[in-house]
C-alpha positions as CSV (number, residue, x, y, z in Angstrom):
1,M,31.8,-49.2,-15.2
2,F,28.0,-48.4,-15.4
3,L,27.9,-47.3,-11.8
4,S,30.9,-45.0,-12.1
5,K,29.5,-43.5,-15.3
6,K,26.3,-42.7,-13.4
7,L,28.4,-41.2,-10.6
8,L,30.4,-39.2,-13.0
9,T,27.2,-37.9,-14.6
10,A,25.7,-37.0,-11.3
11,S,29.0,-35.3,-10.2
12,L,29.1,-33.2,-13.4
13,L,25.5,-32.3,-13.0
14,A,26.0,-31.2,-9.4
15,F,29.1,-29.2,-10.5
16,M,27.2,-27.5,-13.3
17,L,24.3,-26.7,-11.1
18,G,26.6,-25.4,-8.4
19,T,28.4,-23.2,-10.9
20,A,25.2,-22.0,-12.5
21,T,23.8,-20.8,-9.2
22,S,27.1,-19.2,-7.9
23,L,28.1,-17.3,-11.1
24,P,25.3,-14.7,-10.9
25,A,26.1,-14.1,-7.2
26,Q,29.8,-13.6,-8.0
27,A,29.1,-11.4,-11.0
28,A,27.1,-9.0,-8.9
29,Y,30.1,-8.3,-6.8
30,E,32.6,-7.8,-9.6
31,Y,32.8,-4.2,-10.9
32,E,35.4,-2.2,-12.6
33,E,36.5,0.9,-10.6
34,P,34.8,4.0,-12.1
35,K,37.1,6.4,-14.0
36,S,34.8,9.4,-14.0
37,D,31.8,10.8,-12.2
38,A,29.5,9.6,-15.0
39,E,30.8,6.1,-14.6
40,R,30.4,6.3,-10.9
41,I,26.8,7.3,-11.2
42,E,26.3,4.5,-13.7
43,L,27.8,2.0,-11.3
44,I,25.7,3.3,-8.4
45,D,22.5,3.0,-10.6
46,R,23.5,-0.6,-11.5
47,L,24.1,-1.5,-7.9
48,I,20.7,-0.1,-6.9
49,V,19.0,-2.2,-9.6
50,E,20.9,-5.2,-8.4
51,K,19.9,-4.3,-4.8
52,E,23.5,-4.2,-3.7
53,W,22.6,-1.5,-1.2
54,R,25.8,-1.4,0.9
55,D,28.1,-1.2,-2.2
56,A,25.9,1.5,-3.7
57,L,26.1,3.5,-0.4
58,K,29.9,3.0,-0.4
59,Y,30.2,4.6,-3.9
60,I,27.8,7.3,-3.0
61,A,29.9,8.2,0.0
62,L,33.0,8.4,-2.2
63,A,31.2,10.5,-4.8
64,L,29.9,12.9,-2.1
65,E,33.4,13.4,-0.8
66,D,34.3,14.7,-4.3
67,N,31.1,16.6,-4.8
68,P,29.3,17.2,-1.4
69,S,26.5,19.2,-3.0
70,N,25.3,16.5,-5.5
71,V,21.6,16.5,-4.9
72,Q,21.1,13.4,-7.1
73,L,23.5,11.3,-5.0
74,K,22.0,12.6,-1.8
75,F,18.5,11.6,-3.0
76,K,19.7,8.1,-4.1
77,R,21.3,7.6,-0.6
78,A,17.9,8.5,1.1
79,V,16.1,6.1,-1.3
80,I,18.5,3.3,-0.6
81,Y,18.0,3.6,3.1
82,S,14.3,3.6,2.6
83,R,14.5,0.4,0.5
84,M,16.8,-1.2,3.0
85,G,14.1,-0.6,5.6
86,D,16.3,1.8,7.6
87,K,13.5,4.3,8.2
88,P,15.4,6.5,10.7
89,S,18.3,7.1,8.2
90,A,15.9,7.5,5.3
91,K,13.9,10.1,7.2
92,R,17.0,11.9,8.3
93,Y,18.3,12.2,4.7
94,F,15.0,13.1,3.2
95,N,14.5,15.8,5.8
96,E,18.0,17.1,5.0
97,L,17.1,17.3,1.4
98,I,13.8,19.1,2.2
99,R,15.8,21.6,4.4
100,D,18.6,22.2,1.9
101,Y,16.6,22.0,-1.3
102,P,13.0,22.9,-0.5
103,E,12.2,23.4,-4.1
104,I,12.6,19.7,-5.0
105,V,9.3,17.8,-4.5
106,E,10.6,14.2,-4.6
107,P,11.9,14.1,-1.0
108,Y,8.6,15.3,0.3
109,N,6.8,12.6,-1.6
110,N,9.2,9.8,-0.5
111,L,9.2,10.9,3.2
112,A,5.4,11.0,3.0
113,A,5.4,7.4,1.8
114,I,7.5,6.4,4.8
115,Y,5.1,8.1,7.2
116,A,2.1,6.5,5.4
117,L,3.6,3.0,5.8
118,E,4.0,3.7,9.5
119,G,0.3,4.7,9.7
120,N,1.0,8.4,10.3
121,Y,-1.4,9.6,7.7
122,S,-1.6,13.2,9.0
123,K,2.2,13.7,8.7
124,A,2.1,12.0,5.2
125,R,-0.7,14.3,4.1
126,A,1.0,17.4,5.3
127,L,4.2,16.5,3.4
128,L,2.2,15.8,0.2
129,N,0.4,19.1,0.6
130,E,3.8,20.8,1.0
131,A,5.0,19.1,-2.2
132,I,1.9,20.4,-4.1
133,T,2.6,23.9,-2.8
134,V,6.2,23.6,-4.1
135,N,5.1,22.2,-7.4
136,P,1.4,22.1,-8.2
137,N,2.1,20.1,-11.3
138,F,3.7,17.1,-9.6
139,A,1.1,14.4,-10.3
140,M,2.5,11.8,-8.0
141,S,1.7,13.9,-4.9
142,Y,-2.0,14.1,-6.0
143,E,-2.1,10.4,-6.6
144,N,-0.5,9.7,-3.2
145,L,-3.1,12.0,-1.6
146,G,-5.7,9.9,-3.3
147,D,-4.2,6.8,-1.9
148,L,-4.2,8.3,1.6
149,A,-7.8,9.3,1.3
150,L,-8.6,5.6,1.0
151,Q,-6.7,4.8,4.2
152,G,-7.8,4.7,7.8
153,K,-11.1,3.9,9.4
154,R,-13.2,6.2,7.2
155,P,-12.0,6.0,3.6
156,D,-13.1,9.0,1.5
157,V,-13.7,7.6,-2.0
158,K,-15.0,10.9,-3.4
159,K,-11.9,12.8,-2.2
160,A,-9.6,10.0,-3.5
161,L,-11.3,10.3,-6.9
162,Q,-10.8,14.0,-7.0
163,Y,-7.1,13.6,-6.3
164,Y,-6.7,10.9,-8.9
165,E,-8.5,12.9,-11.5
166,K,-6.2,15.9,-10.8
167,A,-3.2,13.6,-11.1
168,L,-4.5,12.2,-14.4
169,S,-5.1,15.7,-15.8
170,L,-1.3,16.2,-15.3
171,T,-0.3,12.8,-16.7
172,P,-3.1,11.9,-19.1
173,N,-1.3,8.7,-20.4
174,D,-1.0,7.1,-17.0
175,K,-2.8,3.8,-17.5
176,P,-2.6,2.4,-13.9
177,L,-4.0,5.7,-12.6
178,S,-6.9,5.5,-15.2
179,R,-7.6,2.0,-13.9
180,K,-7.7,3.3,-10.3
181,I,-10.2,6.0,-11.4
182,R,-12.4,3.5,-13.2
183,A,-12.4,1.2,-10.1
184,L,-13.3,4.0,-7.8
185,K,-16.1,5.2,-10.1
186,K,-17.5,1.7,-10.2
187,R,-17.3,1.5,-6.4
188,L,-19.2,4.8,-6.1
189,E,-21.9,3.5,-8.5
190,E,-22.4,0.3,-6.4
191,N,-23.0,2.3,-3.2
């Protein structure tokens, strides 16, 4: 009796642990079919948060069939490919956005990030400068130019500081950026 009670307890525990670990995985794949464009966007956003890239892309494709000029969906598609590590697709879609909507700065910025990760700093810098030309008040482009100034064989701390300070002037409550500036100033004082 004692042995079987132990076995029963172990079996129940194993079942509960197995159920506990499998429920979240199952829940991520269960969604109600969206009834409106707003619900579809909400579902896509949830899938992106859950990193269910393929499902998000499926719903984006369906939504773009209904509304092929939806810039928000096109941008999300490019971002998803970037997060999936599919750089060729991400580049293609960001370039399409830049071509079709040159007044929107985010695609320049995201494409620049891909080139920077690949070590193509000159291409990244050119894209960020284009973004600033399009919208001189887009702080993230200045911050990313600051990050780029610190890359490569000869980091330019003074140039990075200038870019960071410009970005902070546009977003004065950006605490992480303020910390970057303090760290660079300290670095300059030490040299």
